[in-house]
C-alpha positions as CSV (number, residue, x, y, z in Angstrom):
1,M,299.7,9.0,-191.3
2,L,299.7,5.4,-192.5
3,K,301.7,2.9,-190.4
4,V,304.2,1.0,-192.6
5,E,305.3,-2.5,-191.9
6,I,308.1,-4.1,-193.9
7,H,308.3,-7.8,-194.1
8,E,311.6,-9.5,-193.1
9,F,312.0,-10.9,-196.6
10,A,311.5,-7.5,-198.2
11,S,314.0,-5.9,-195.8
12,N,316.6,-8.6,-196.7
13,E,315.9,-8.0,-200.4
14,F,316.2,-4.3,-200.0
15,N,319.6,-4.6,-198.3
16,E,320.8,-6.9,-201.1
17,A,319.5,-4.4,-203.7
18,I,321.5,-1.7,-202.0
19,E,324.7,-3.8,-202.3
20,W,323.9,-4.7,-205.9
21,Y,323.4,-1.1,-206.9
22,D,326.7,-0.1,-205.2
23,A,328.5,-2.8,-207.2
24,Q,327.1,-1.3,-210.4
25,S,328.2,2.2,-209.6
26,K,329.8,3.8,-206.5
27,G,327.1,5.6,-204.5
28,L,324.2,4.2,-206.4
29,G,323.2,2.0,-203.5
30,N,322.9,5.0,-201.2
31,R,320.9,6.9,-203.8
32,F,318.6,3.9,-204.1
33,K,318.2,3.6,-200.3
34,K,317.3,7.3,-200.0
35,A,314.9,7.2,-202.9
36,V,313.0,4.2,-201.4
37,I,312.9,5.8,-198.0
38,R,311.6,9.0,-199.5
39,Q,308.9,7.1,-201.4
40,I,307.8,5.1,-198.4
41,G,307.3,8.5,-196.6
42,S,305.2,9.6,-199.6
43,V,303.0,6.5,-199.4
44,R,302.6,7.0,-195.6
45,K,301.5,10.6,-196.0
46,N,299.3,10.1,-199.1
47,P,298.3,6.4,-199.5
48,N,295.3,7.2,-201.7
49,W,297.7,8.4,-204.4
50,Y,298.9,4.9,-205.0
51,P,297.1,1.8,-206.3
52,K,296.2,-0.9,-203.9
53,E,297.4,-4.5,-204.6
54,E,295.4,-5.9,-201.7
55,E,293.7,-4.7,-198.6
56,D,296.2,-2.3,-197.0
57,I,299.0,-3.1,-199.4
58,Y,300.0,-0.2,-201.7
59,N,302.2,-0.3,-204.8
60,H,304.7,2.2,-205.9
61,Y,307.3,1.9,-208.6
62,L,310.6,3.6,-208.4
63,R,313.1,4.3,-211.2
64,I,316.8,4.8,-210.4
65,E,319.2,5.9,-213.1
66,K,322.9,5.3,-213.2
67,V,324.9,8.5,-213.1
68,T,327.9,8.4,-215.5
69,E,330.9,10.6,-214.8
């Protein structure tokens, strides 16, 4: 399984994004967090499924939709 390292700036941006999504819709930040963690796991297990940006840097896009009640 691929080892994943998350840069400090990326971690800070991730936490800010969680807060931003929560401000948009209650619970959306948590959905975003779970989706990102799930996709990191997918990249770790199957890195060759994803395009490389640089040596040992893989790229994966994630779409989160707002749930309206």
